TITORRO-271186 format. One record per residue: residue in one letter; x, y, z negated of N, C-alpha, C, O in turn. Coordinates in steps of 0.2 Angstrom, whole numbers, plus 5000, padded with zeros to 4 digits. Layout:
<rs>
aXYZXYZXYZXYZ...
</rs>
This chain:
<rs>
m508366384321508566404314508566354309508066314309i509066344305509166294300508966314294508566284290t509166374292508966404285508566464286508166484281g508566504291508266574292508766624290508566684290c509366614287509866664286510366664291510766614292r510466714294510866724300511566704299511866664303g511966724294512666704293512766634291513166604293l512266614286512366544284512166494290512566444291d511766514294511566474300512166464305512266414308s512566524306513066524310513666474308513966444312v513666464301514166414299513866344300514266294302l513266334298512966264298512866244305512966184306g512866284310512766264317513366234320513266194324n513966244316514566204319514766144314515266124315s514266124310514466074305513966014306513366014307r514265954305513865894305513765864298513265834296m514165894293514065874286514165934282514765964282a513665954278513666014274513566004267513165964265l513966034262513966014255513766084251514066134253f513266084247513166134243513266114235512866074233y513666154232513766144225513666204220513766254223g513466184214513366244209513166214203512966154202p513066254198512866234191512066214191511766234196a511866184186511166174186510666234186510866284184a510166224190509666274191509966334196509666394196s510466324199510766374204510366374211510466424214g509966324212509466324218509666274223509466274229k510066224221510366174226509766134229509766124235t509366104225508766064227508266104231508066084237s508166164229507666214233507966234240507666234244l508666234240508966254246508866194251508766204257l509066134249508966074253508266064255508166054261l507766074251507066074253506866124258506466114262s507166184257507066234262507266214269506966234274i507866184269508166164276507766104278507566104284l507566064274507066004276506466034279506266004284y506166084276505566104279505566134286505166124290r506166164287506266184294506466134299506166124304v506966094298507266054303506865994304506865964309c506465964299506165904300505465914304505165864305k505365974306504865984311505065964318504665954323h505665954319505965944325506365874326506765864331g506365834320506665774320506565734314506265764309s506765674314506565624308507065644302507665664303c506865634296507265654290507165604285506665574284l507765594281507665554275507965594269508565624270f507665604264507865634258507965584252507465554250i508565584250508765534245508965574238509365624238s508565554233508665584227509065534222508865484221t509565564219509965524214509865554207510165534202e509365604206509265634200508565624197508365674194g508265574199507565564197507065594201507165614207s506465594199505865604203505565674202505065694205l505965724199505665784197505565824204505165874204y505965814209505865844215505165834218504965874223q504865784217504165774220503665824219503265834223e503765854213503265914212503365974217502866004219r504065984218504166034223503966014230503666054234i504065944232503765924238503065934239502865954245a502665924234501965934234501766004236501166014238r502166054234502066124236502166144243502066194245l502566094247502766114253502166094258501866044258e501966144262501366134267501666124274502166154276g501366074277501466064284502066014285502366024291l502265974281502865934282502565874287502065854287p503065864292502865814297502865744294503165734289g502565694298502565624296503165594296503265534294s503665624299504365584300504865604295505465604296v504565624289504965634283504865584278504365564276y505465554276505465494271505865514265506365544265f505665484259505965494253506165434249505765384249l506765434246506965374242507365394236507765444236d507165364231507565374224508065314223507865264224i508665334221509165284220509465304213509665364212y509565254209509665264202510365244199510565254194s510765204203511365174201511865184207511765194213f512565194205513065204209513165154214513265164220n513065084212513165034216512565024221512665004227d511965044219511365044223511465094229511365084235l511765154227511965204232512465174237512365184243l512965144235513465114239513165064244513265064250d512765014241512464964245511964984250512064964256f511565034248511165064253511465104259511365094265t512065134257512365174262512765124267512765144273v513065074264513465034268512964984272513164964278s512464954269512064904272511464924276511264894280n511164984274510565004277510565074281510365074287l510865124278510865194280511165194287510865234291y511765164288512065174294511665154300511765174306y511165104299510765074305510065114306509765094310l509965154301509265194301509265244307509765284307p508765254311508765304316508465374313507865394314i508965404309508765464306509165524309509765524309d508765574310509165634313509465684308509965704309n509165684302509365724297509365694290508865664288l509865694287509965654280510065704275510565744275f509665704269509765744263509965704257509565654256i510465724253510665684247510665734242511065784242d510265724237510265764231510265724224509765704222s510865724221511465744224511965694225511865634223v512465704229512865654232513365624227513665574227n513565664222514065644217513765634210514165624205s513165644209512865634202513065564199513265554193l512965514203513065444200513765424200514065384196y514165464204514965454204515165484197515665454194r514865534195515065574189515065524183515465524179v514465484183514365434177514865384177515065354172n515165364183515565304184516265324186516665284188a516465384185517065414188517665374185518265374188y517665354179518265324175518265244176518665214173e517765214179517765144180518165124186518365164190e518465064185518865034190518565044197517965024198s518965064202518765064209518165114211517965114216s517965164206517465204207517665254213517265274217i518365284213518565324218518565294225518265324229e518765234225518665194232517965194234517865194240k517465174229516765164231516565234234516165234239f516665284230516465354232516665374239516365404243g517365364240517665374247517265334252517265354258l517065274250516765224255516065254257515865254263i515765274252515065314253515165374258514765374263l515665414256515665474260515965454267515765484272g516365404268516565384274516065354279516065374285f515565324276514965294280514465354282514165354287l514465404277514065464279514365494285514065524289r515065504285515365524291515265484297515165514303l515265424297515065384303514365394305514265394311k513965404300513265424302513165484305512765494310s513565534303513565594307513865594314513665624319i514365554315514665534321514165504326514165524332r513765464323513165434327512665484329512165464332g512665544326512165594328511765624323511365674324s511765594317511365624311511765684308512365694309i511365734305511665784302511565774294510965764292i512065784290512065774283512065834279512465884280y511565844275511565894270511565864263511065824261a512065884259512065854252512165914247512465964248s511965904241512065944235512565904231512665844231a512965944226513365914222513365944215513266004215q513365904210513365934203514065954201514565934204v514165994196514766024194514965994187514465984183r515565994186515865974179515666034174515666094176a515466014168515266054163515866094160516366064159g515866164160516466194157516466194150515966174147y516966224147516966234140516466284137516366334140e516166274132515666314129515966384127516566394124g515666434130515866504129516466524134516666584133v516666484138517166504143516866514150516566474152d516966574153516766584159517266574164517766604166e517166514168517666494172517366464179516766454179e517766464184517566434190517266364190517666324187v516666354192516366284192516666244198516766264203t516766184196517066134202516666074202516466044196a516466054208516065994208516465924207517065924209s516165884203516565814202516665784208516265774213g517365764209517565724215517665774221517665754227m517665834220517765884226518365874230518365884236n518865844227519465834231519365784237519565784242i518865734235518665684240518165714245518165694251m517665744242517165774246517365824251517165824257d517865864249518165914253518465884260518465914265y518765824259519065794265518565774270518665774276w517965754268517465724272516965774275516665774281f516765824271516265874273516565934278517065964276d516265954283516466004287516366074284516766114285a515866084280515666144277515466134270515166084268v515766184266515666174259515366244256515666294258f514866244252514566314250514566314242514366254240r514666364239514566374232513966414231513866464234l513466394226512966424224513066454217513366414213g512766514215512866544209512466604208511966614211r512566634202512266704201512766754199513266744196d512566814201512966874199512366934197511866914196e512666994196512167044194511567054199511067094197k511667034206511167044211510666984211510166994214g510866934208510366874208510766814211511366804210r510366764213510566704216510966714222510766754227f511466674223511866684230512166614232512166564228i512366614238512666564241513266594245513166634249e513866564245514466584249514866524251514866474248p515166534257515566484260516266474257516566524255v516366414256517066394253517466364258518066374259k517166324263517466294268516966294274516466264273p517166324280517666364281517666434277517066454276v518166464276518166524272517966584277518266594282v517466614275517166674279517266734274516766744270s517666774275517866824270517266874269516966904274g517066884263516566934261515866914262515466954260d515766854264515066834265514766804259515066764256r514166834257513866804251513066824252512866884253w512666774253511966784254511566764248511666724245y511066814247510666814241509966784243509666794249f509666754238508966724239508666714233508866724227e507966704233507566684228507166624229507166604235i507066584224506666524224505966534225505666564221v505666504230504966504231504666434232505066384232d503966434233503666364234503966324240504066264240r504166364246504366324251505166314251505466294256g505466334245506166314245506566384242506566394237v506766424247507066484246506766544250506566524256e506866604248506766664252507366704252507566724247w507566724258508166764259508066834258507566864259l508566864255508566934253509166974257509566944260d509167044256509767084258509867074265510467074267g509367084269509567084276509767014279510067024285c509666964276509966894278509566874284509866834288i508966884284508466854289508666884296508766944297v508666844301508766864308508166904310508066934316
</rs>
């Protein structure tokens, strides 16, 4: 089991690179930590944060993490590029988590060669997946216009969509927090969850 949610696991089971995007506080980090809690009991894991160290408080609440889980904070776009190209490719890691993969790109999106750099980062992640690692990443979304209820889109989505096998959107509706597949499209599937200490707890008959 990857997440504990039957429908979500059926999609993730066929993917080497999975992307989760949504607005702030939609549960992206909690979902990644929930997956980490499960899969890292059976293989080595590296969790990369590009959003600061706030995740460490959540890590402290996770019980029973194996010793083969490693954490790394990266604070600049060029540092993420350098690490991905020069180091990550050669590390013997079974599962890689990046929270979030596009946050540093958003800051540098209008600088010269930023698109090429972002594509290079994602390309090396693909090579890492081809070598046997499974990639789980979150993505920040562009801020919408104040007072306008519109579909949120992750910055650089046109680039990320090319490289990721599976893409999921997180959000909220009248029933609560949800995640739904965007790629591949699975008609009518929307899985609900709550945030708990171990990451997420699935609702609505999602658990196997």
